[in-house]
C-alpha angles and dihedrals in degrees: 000000000000089000088069095056119106122256094009104111091066110356114212091232089061092054116087111228130185125198118239088216113074125236094026123135111271117247115254112268134181135182102212137037128186121199126201137166121228139167130235110215091195099056094026090229135124118243128202111209126192124190118201120201142164141173128298090046108282128139145174131189131206134179134205119197112214116234094027130092105306110251136113117241133185117265120251089255125028116232127254114266103267133136113247124195110233093207094055101075122219120245129228114217132149095357092307136101116222122208122190105228123195115245091359112063126228121355113201128206122198106218093205103046093024092224130138134232143163132248124204119243126237090226132039117262099256089067097053102086093106099036135126142176128230141150119261129174090348092304136102109264126205120196128189137173120192114212100179093109096252096082124015095173126121113237124203121193130184127204100221101163099050104165104031115046101346088233118182120217121203106231101183146330118224120204108193091187088079094055122104112269094247094055092041091055094042095050097039106130145154089237134035123174136162118258104184146328120243143157121252125224091270091054097254119143113242138180120220115216132193129203136211089252093059097258123139127204139162134224136188105236092204096053134046096234130149115269120265109227108221102173142006125179093226111110093018130098087266094062127189113341133204117246119254138196090232134055110261100184135062146168131265133201133218106255137153095210108135120234090217132218123337119262092250092051091052094047097048096039090093117084088213091057091050091050093050090046090059089053100043096046090074095053128093121270091247092053092046090050091054093044090053086075093058094086141339093253092058092046092051091049094047092052094054116107089228092061094041092055092046091048093051090056100041100037092053096044111124094341129144119240115275117222126207129184124222110232095180121004091191094067104021099253113159139154135203113259093234090055096046111116092219101222114087139131113255132224116200112242133181135179093046119137137151139185133245115264115286112193090326099315131099127201121207144172131214116182103307096342124095122192143178121213147165105206093189091060097034094243121148129168130176117225112227116210108171123198094017130134107275096210116115116253118172094209097046098107133039131186123214140159130239104212093191094056095029090230134130114238128210120204117189123193123189133178115236090178129018124169116167091187098056092025089230120144143161125205132201121196131194133182135198140156115251092241093049127076103209124086120216125206117241130183109274121236121271091239129053119251125236126243096261134096116270126233130228118222130164099338096321134101110212129201128181111245116245107245095195097062132064124001118355114256123187096206130065112259134197126208110219129193111201104213095198095048094037095224142099128256134183120232132186114250132212122297096267133109127232088215090075095061146294123343130197137182122229144153118240126176090351094303134107112256135184120204111211120189129203110207092192095060097024091235133138119206118195113209120198127203118223129208090260090063094251125127129224131180106247103173135030114196117194113198103168092104093052102056136166096018095047118035132155090251098054101032124092125184113230110176146339120241106234091207098064108358095249114153121231111224133186131193102181091260101042142037123203147155120245120208106213093193095056098023090232133138133217119193117216099174135012145159116240125247113316113277097022094097096214135115127230113203127190115197138145130036116343115231117255094225134064112291119242095189138041095257087118129008119208118181119212114221101221138003093250096052103126098194131036121233114284116261115262104190093061090063096040096054090071094051129088114253104267122230096226105117124210116171112215104217100202114127131323107258120218124211099242111112123230134195115287113288114259121224109282095218107027096163099048116107120236111288099214125066100176140046114273112263118235113257119246112219120178114243117224112198138183092195129044137185094037093310095312095111116053122193110217095176122109114233112236117254137161095250097051114118122271126196112283093344131124093196100061125225094313123198111348101159127066132178107211092162113049130172087217087063093049102270119141091235141006113260121181131200121213127200126171142123115284091234093063126125115331104003145147130240123221122205090255088068093086104008116072094195090054090049091050091047091056102253093153133146091278089066096054115121110251089198088066092045092054129050145059114344141178123228111205134181114231118215105269101225102065150031119265103278131166089266090052092050091049091050092055090064095208107190122242113260095039105125103177124050129172113201117210111196143169086287089079093048090051091045090226093164088059093055120089096213117079110244118210092193093074120132119254145137121301119206098265091048091052092048092049089053092051094046101041109030140054093227114145100164121052120187125186137176103241139052095279134036089211125071113254094243092049098035107135099030092056092046091050092053094049099043099036096098096036090229097105123073120204121212113188137185097037124169106221092164120148091004120128118231114256146079121333140155108251124204120189123173121183125195117266095247108164112211094017122122092201140026141184109258137197113222129186136174123218118200 
């Protein structure tokens, strides 16, 4: 049950955070946390209490009441400053929780008043190294085993008189030296603790004990008998277990007490919370992080996986890349590029690389130090890898994400042997989750990896294979680590050669890409891999006009702006956007001439007239270019700061100020000779004609749901002929099922004799597909049954009805995974419609008009007479119920039982 509690997998207070602004108060941070469940007899509710502590003595306590809005709050009284061991669980007895505190004794917590106290110990502190607390016979039990050689016996004490004198009673003393050798060896363990007290069949009182190796035995406390072994894991499905210093088993009781609602259900049960969720999901990660401190309700909502997934989609929608600069990679100090003052002293740095964002996190390496961070949230964590080779290797660490476990994965590769002359090498590979601390050895890949950062795409971490080690291969190869399978694979790369120039791995538009440079022509080609496993050249970057600042050997692509297709490039001393249509470059940030130690920064709106200074430098592509590239900053100023994080790894910037930066190119003439042309951006609309025409068709995309598939539609559009590749025109190829997205069903869909007779989509009556229609809202708590149809009271004579259901509220058509719980017609609802209405056109908001559990029977009823047409996968979002004129036009696909269809409503 504790696994379902909020902020428990990696509590924020256990994550070290440093402020990017100097001289600010450091965020609270603790090393240990101890969880325990208690019960408040006053409110009749369970409480989960967690006690944070660290050395030197410092502590903090929070409580979460089950069944109430899911957030942690401070206790009424904060605890005394003691260090609590997180692996020694607290015990609930007599309305109090009991924590075993080092060098103090027993700290008590009253679950009703939420106050703390102290209990005396039955033994002095020096003898408590091997001690533990538990509950026995309804009393607090203290166990201790002295291992100093003078006394090897196991002592058990009970606190009988809890409220009066806190008097401890010695229950028994167990001397294992008197046991038979077989039992002594079998029950030898690093931990022994009582589980319960019971009476045997002969009426004797016995104590049941558990061990750290999952063995259970019983003893009579009044007699010095041999132990009775009750359970061992050997021979069971558990198997042999390693011994532990702490008890890893416990008892349960038969009880009908309900656990209650899930945390997510409690958080989003409030209409106010839902409303604020719809507002906050569009904001940047930094803003959401700050707003999480407004109130506990907001923080609980923001930490839910449901909100996080929604925020990732909405906050990154149509946003330009956001760039941040590392101020100090040792402590995770970074600043947004737009907030950077622009005049700082520089310290040369090498061996500094980082990854693209992977589900919000970034992994980086600086010299021998690896780190993981989320600059938007202020998180930074060093990755400790003891006993590893301390030589820098840019491809030594990769970051991925396990979608099944919802955990980030680190994969570290190191060379134990590397000889470029003999081509001999030896790899070692380790894996760990970001939130764990232990590395696990995994089998290394069968090919060596190149000295370049890997890229993460669709559950796989990809490295470029090193061509100068191992056997000689003529083709380009990619080393792939499948995060879900936990093993390496080898994949064929694009048709380019590393002998021509530099190569780099990156992820663009959700696809794996390889940037291949040609040092002879000063060109970078970006190849993209499609779902079919084929490669195509998507971008062609010409840098000849921009030498020496930008060359194919010092330039690396970082991202593509989804708004206009401009490519973000970095050189190590400069950052700029490249316009692939006009082959022009706009610098947004750069370091001045080498040796000057100053920074030149270009931000804000670019002037519309030729520049007389070096405030911004825009390179024209060719002499005959009539218009310069359109300005980007003018458009971006009106946009919200996007949460996509790209760390610009230029140079660490120190805080000491320097004189104002001089122009980097004072003698260069203005680069623009004409007024900037206005940019033409296509407008995609859901409403036309001033809101009179409403488009209720879903646009086709790769992650839209597909029938009984968890992977969505996948790639359905290819561009085999591209003008970028030298073709005279762009010509696409489309391939997908006919029942995809918004589509129509013909009678031949479920009747073979109709299909054989030719009743395909080309025979559908356009008079039925166009005309007056009624949009109705279906009750949200059920499928469409006969009772549901009767309650809608659809008048006689209405021939076209569009049914909006819970599917729209749940946004099922926007989810990649097919959901069998969608709302649709059951058989009796379909029969009622046929028998009691004049409806000839049925429209619904998911992939099937029939409920999943009544799929074929409902279809047979509706399509039996060939007079009803089914339109499925509609998008009736933000449309009021009422009368409209509907217009649906399918493709004329002869022989097809289904077809994509374009549907609109006209008021």
